[in-house]
N, C-alpha and C positions, 0 to 999 in steps of 0.2 A: 656654449650654444648661443645662436642668433637668431633673430627671425625680424620678421617686417609684417604686423599685425592688421589686417583687413585692409589690404587693396587689391584693386582689380587687374587679375592676373590672365594673360594669353600667353598658353604653353608650349608655345612653339606649332602647334596644331590647330588650337580651337581656345574660345575664349572661357573662363572658366568661373568669371563673377569675382567679386569681393572675398580672398581669401588669408589666410596667413601660410608664412611660407617660412618655414623653421630650418635650420642646416648648421651643421657642425661639422669638423676634423674635415671640411673639404668635401662634405657631400649634404644634397638634401633630405632632411628626414620625415618634411610632410607637408602635403601641400591641402590644407582643410578650408571649407567655406566660414566666412566671419561676415560681421557686419562691416560694410563700407567705413572707413574713418580716412581714409585720404582722397575726397572728392576730387574729380580733376585730374587724377593720375592713375598709371598702371605702370606694370611691370612685364617686361619681356624676355626673351631669353635673348644672350649676349650675341651679334651678329657675328659669322665665321665667313670669312675670307678667305677662299680657297689657292687664292693665287695672287701672291703679294712677291715684292722686290725688294729687299731691306738693305743692299748692298752700296748704299749713298752716303753721304755725308749729310746728316740729318742740319747741318747749317747752309746749306744753298742747293743742296739737292745733286750736286758731284757725284757721277757715279761712271758706270762702264763707256768707255768712248772718250772719257777727260782723263787725265794724269791723276786722278787720287786715288781712285784703286788701283796705281802702278805704284806709287810713292808712300802710301798709307800704309803702316805694319798692322799685321795682324789684331793685336791687343788693343790698338787704336778704333780700330773698324769695330770691334767685338761692341766699344763703346755707344758705338752711331746705331747700331743695331737693335741695343737694347732700347734706347733713346726713342728712335722710329717706333718700335712695336707699344712701347708704353705711351705714346702720343695718338697711335691709332687706337688704344684700347681706350686713352680717353674719350672719344666719339662713339664707344659701345661696341667696338670690334674686340672681343674676346678671346678667340681663335684665329689664327693667321697659320695659312701654308706658304712657305717661301719655296717657290718653282726655281731656282738655280743654286742652291744653297751648296756653299763652303764650310769647313770645318768652323768658321766664323759664326756663321748663324745657326749650327749643328750644336757647338758651345752655348750661345747665349739661350738656345731652345733647353739644354739640358739645367740652365742654372734657374731657370724661370720654375722646370719642372722640380727640383730640390729644394727651392725657395732660399736659395743664394740671395734671390732677388723677389718682390712681389709683382707678377706681371702675368700678362695674358699667355696662352698656349699657343707656341710656334712650333709649330711642324715642318719638317727639314725636308724638302725632295733636291735630290743632290742630282748634277747632270750629266747625260753620257750623248755626248754629241761626237761627229766626226771632224777631223781635221779639214778644216776651210769651210765646214759646217756653221747653220745662222748662229749655234753658242759659241762656237770660236770666235766669231768675227766682231764679238762685240772688242776684243782686244785688237792693238792696230798690229799690223802683218809682221813688222820688224820688232814686235817686244818679243822676246824672246822667253821672259819669266811669264808663261800661261797657266790656264787651267789645264786639267787633263785633258785629253779627247782619246778615241778609242776607234781604231780603222780596221778589224776582224771580225769575225763572231768571237774570238776566244780572247781580243782583248775587248771587245763589250761586256763580257762574261766578269773578267777578271778587275773592269772599272767597278762594276755593280758590287763585286762582292768587298772591292777596298771601300766604298762608300758605306755598305753596310756594315762591315767594321766599323767606321770612323761614326756610325751612329745615325746616320741619314735615315728617315721614317717612308722615305719614298723615291722613287725613279723618275726624271724629266728624260723624255726623248723629241726628237724632233722629225717630222715627216715633210715637213714643207722648209722652204727659206723664211726669212719674217723681216720686221719693218728697221729695227734699230742698230740690226748688222751691218756691218760696213764692207759693201762691196760683192754682195749676194744680189740673188732674187727671190723674191715671194716664192715661186714656182720652183725654185730647184727641190730636188728631190733630197737630200741630207742621205742618209745610211740609207743603204741595199736591205730589201728584204731581210737577207740571212742576219746580217748584224741585228738589224730591229727584233729577229726572232729569237736570236741569243738574249739579248737584253731583256726582253720580258720576260720569257723564261725563267732565265735567274732572279729576275727581280721577284717575281712570282714565287718561285722554291725558296726565297727567304723573307717569304711576309710582308712583303713590300709592294704599293700600289704604286701604277704604271702612268703618268700624265703622259698624253703626246700634244705637243705644238702642231697644230695644224691649221694653217689659213684657207688651204685649198680644199677644191672637192677630192681631188687625186688625195690627197694627203690624208686628208677623213678617211677617204677608201682605203688607204693600209692602215691606216690606225684601226678601224674598224676590224680589219682581217687580221689583222696581227694580234687581236684582243687585249687594246691597252684598257684601263679604268676609268679614265677621263679622256675630254677632250678641251683642249685649250684656243681660245678665240674662234674657231669653225667659220670664219667670214665667207668662206665659200660654200655654204652648204648649198646643200640642191634636193628638190623637194624628193626626188629617187630616193635619198638617205633617209628620210623623216619617218617611215616605217622602221628601219631595221634601229634607229637610235632609240626608239620610244620604246620596241619590243626587247632590246638589248637594256632599257633603261640605264642608257649610257651617259653620266653628269656632263654638260658643258658650260664652261667658263667664256659668259661673251665679252668682255671686256670691252665694253660699249663706249665710256667715256674717252679710255685713252686714246683708242684708236679716231676718236673726231676729234680732240686737241693735235694729234699729229697731223692730221689732215689739214687741218686748218692753218697751220704753219705757225711760222713765228716765234719769239722766245728760245731765239740760236736753236731752233730744230734744225738738222741737216737738210738741204733741199732734196738729196736721194731719200731720207726718209718720210718726209713729206711728200714726195711721188708714190711711193709705196703704198703708204696712208690711202692715198686718194684710190689707189687702185683696187683695195682691200673691201673699204668701205662701198665702192660704187654700185653694188646689188645687193649689199648686205640686208638693210634696213625691209624689205620686203620679205626676202627670205628668210630673217629672222620671225618676221610678225607671222609669216606661214607657218615655221615651225614652233612658234609658241602654242599658236591655235590648234598646231597639230597633236598637241601634248607634249614635246621635245622638251626634255628634264634640266633646261639652265638653273644652275645654282650661283650665287653671288661667287666672283673671282674678277679682280680689277685691273691688275698689274701694276697695282698703287706701289708708288715708291717714294714718295715724298715730296717728288720732281713736280710730274706732270700730273696725275691724281694724288693730290696732296692729303693732309692727315684730314680725316672728316670727310673727303670727298665718298667715301662707301656709300653714307647716306644718299646720297646724290645718285649715286649709281643704280639703290636699291629703286629710288623712285622710276630712274630712268628705264627699268627693267618694268614695270608695270605697264609704260607704254608702246616700250618694244614689243611688248609680247602678247597684249590685250589681256592683261590679268588682272584679276582683282586685287583689292589691297593685302588681302590673307593670304590668297597664292603667291602672292610676291616675297611676303613676307618670310612665308615658310622656307622661300626658296633661299632666302639668307640665315637662315638658321637652323632649325630641325633637319631637311633636305639637306642643304652644304654640311652641316655636319655627318651626314650617314654620307656624302658622297666623300668624303676621304677617311672614313673607316671609325668616325665615332659616334655613330649613331646609338647606340646603347647608354652613353656618357653625358653627351653636349649635344646642347641644341634644343632642350626642351626642359623646365621648370615642373619638374614631378620627383617623387622621393627618388633616392637610388642613383639621380643625376646629381655632377657637379655644378655649386650653385656658382654658374656665368650668367647674369642679369642686368638688365637695365633697367632704372625707373625714370619712366617717361612722363612727358604732359600729354593728356589727351589718349584716342585710342587709333595708333596707325596701321591695325588691322582692319579696320572700318575706312581708313581713310591714309592711304600710304602719304600724302602731302604732310600729314603731322610729323614724320619722321625726319625731325630736322636739327641740328646739333643744339640751335635755343632750347628745345623741348627736353634735352638731356638734364634729368636731375641729378643722378647718378650712376656710376658704375661700377659693378661687382663681378669679380673675378675668382675663380677658387675659393668663394666664399670673404674675399676681402675687398674694402672698397678701396678700388684706383683711382675712381675722380668723382668730385660732389662729395656731399653726406645724402646720408640715408635719411629722410625727413623727419620729422614728428608728426602724430597724428593729430587731425583736427580734433 
């Protein structure tokens, strides 16, 4: 049994004040009031990033669109995936969902779950896309060794079943084109409605959540009509969609930072990607502000891959969310912890500090639920995931 005695706790929903947190066997046993023994410090749940991509070199960020994924064997890629996850975790992100996972990320997530490696929680949503769709066009067109695609309702069902057999925890589909894909347009349709319906139906039948990549208003409409479980990016959101998104309690991953970075250009970003990023952010900010004020369920989702959104940048993204949606610090922190966990099916076990939940938490200086500006890497003292210290040290009482 382990504990930290007398530290101010923000439990993922509200502040509890000075408490003693006790845990054992990967489970929080109790959170009880106590005298404050750690003035200036507090503990918050680990952050949950619902949208990452760990398929890049941890050394220099090379990934899709470069030679690295084409020439690097899967067993070597797995080491990079694990290194990415651990580096993100060192900045307080104790749960990540890879949204275009292959057998590599699935294997690493399983290794973390089984205790082969001490690390964060890595969920894996595998892609079901079409030939010449957004997901397919990360690989140069003349390369024949490609990730699988599906081009009919039956093929979509089969691919979902294959990913389920592999151990994926969810499915990602596409209802618009994208930014980094080569040769498409953001407004392209991607799969037909029949193919999308088959994908969603089969995934749900197998207990898998479905995330929809959707940059356009039309893509959001299609995703809503087909009953997806979350919408990724949503840069083309319109006012007439707010009510349905709120009524349906649909989580949205806004990926603010990466779209801004790509729209700014430089750093070897292809001109085509810069142009497309500028297109999607052109009307995004006022639409997102209005959506946030209307109660849209934005949750932390960054598109982080260690290259553009780097290790620790989730903290910056959270601070950006407060401004983008006109939210209080506490509302923002909920979106990055308990609500983000709930949005990916982990609301009963992850994202809160209370008895019965997994001991994932971050010891920080300050009180970021009252001032989100205090949520910085410099203020992180220790990171605990599954009850094990992954970064820093649990401090001694004053």
